[in-house]
N, C-alpha and C positions, 0 to 999 in steps of 0.2 A: 413046684416057686420057692429058691434057697431064702433063707432071711436076708435081708442089706446091711450090710453093714459102712460103707462108707456114701457121703453126703453126696456122693460126686455118681452115683446111683440111685438113691433114690430121686434128684433132681431128674434123668434121662430115663426115669418106671414115670415119672409124675409128670412130664410135661408133657405125656401121651392124655391129661387133658379126658383118662376112660371114668364111665360114669361111677364106678365102687373099685374099692381098692382093698385090702387085709396084709402088710405088715408087720411085721414081727423080726426079734434079732436085738443087734444092740445100738440100732441107730436110734427105734423106738422113745428112749428117753431124748436124745435129745432133740425128735420128733416134737414132743410134748411140750418142749419150755422153746421151737419158737410157732409151736401152737401159739400161745400167749400172748408171741406178738398182732395176728395178723387185725384186721382193720375191723374195729364195733362197729355196726350201725350208726354213731352219733359220727364215726369214723367220717366214714360212707358219705354223712348229709353232709355236715364242716364242705370236704373234700367235692362234692358236686356245683355245693353251693358257695364254693370259692375261687377261683376263677384262678390263673393265670397267677395271679404274686403270688396269692397261699401256694396254689402250687411248690416254687419256684423257695421257697420259707418252705416250708412243708420237705422236701426231699433232703434241702439240707437241714435238716432238725435229721433226718431219717436218719442219713449217714455218719454224720456226726457221733448221733448215739446208738447206729452199730458200731461204729468202729469203738466204744468203750465199751462196750455192751459184748465184745469179739464174732458176733456178727460176724460175714462172710459174705461176696455182691453173690457166690449161689446160693448159701441161703438166704436171705432175701428174695432171692425170688422160688423156693420152694415157701416163704411163709403169703409171697403173690400169689402160687398156686391156689396151697394152702386156702384162704380165704373165700372160695369159692366151695370150699367144704363142712360140711358136718365132722366132726371124729368126733367116735365115742372108742376112749381109753383103760381096753380092760388085761390086767395082770402083761404080760408081757407082748400086747399084741393090738394093734392098733383100727379097725375100722376107716373105712372116707367113704362118706355118700357124696356125693353132686346134693347144693342144696338148688331145693329147687326154685323159680325163681316169681320175685313180688309184684312181675310188669307183665303187663298181656302179650301175645306172643306176636305181635305186631311187632315192641321192642325186640324183641330177642333172631339168632337167625335163625329159628323153627321150623 
């Protein structure tokens, strides 16, 4: 596989949601930047406990923040996918490995 240089190519690759990825190329720098905007455990907890009003407020705040930071809708989709991966950045490449679930298997589709 060649290095990935475009956000759209990266999204096309990541939406397959494989267990592991190794990505290199010019896109790694942007990927590292986007990975910094993934949800933390605290964000996930508030999201689960917040309810519909919280979700609407958070969605509007996220959209506004994305506009200010120059994050495109495709990049927001990539951030959502990256939430389910652990990333290891080394030199000019990144290894993505799917996170293991903290929940028993009857809560997941596996």
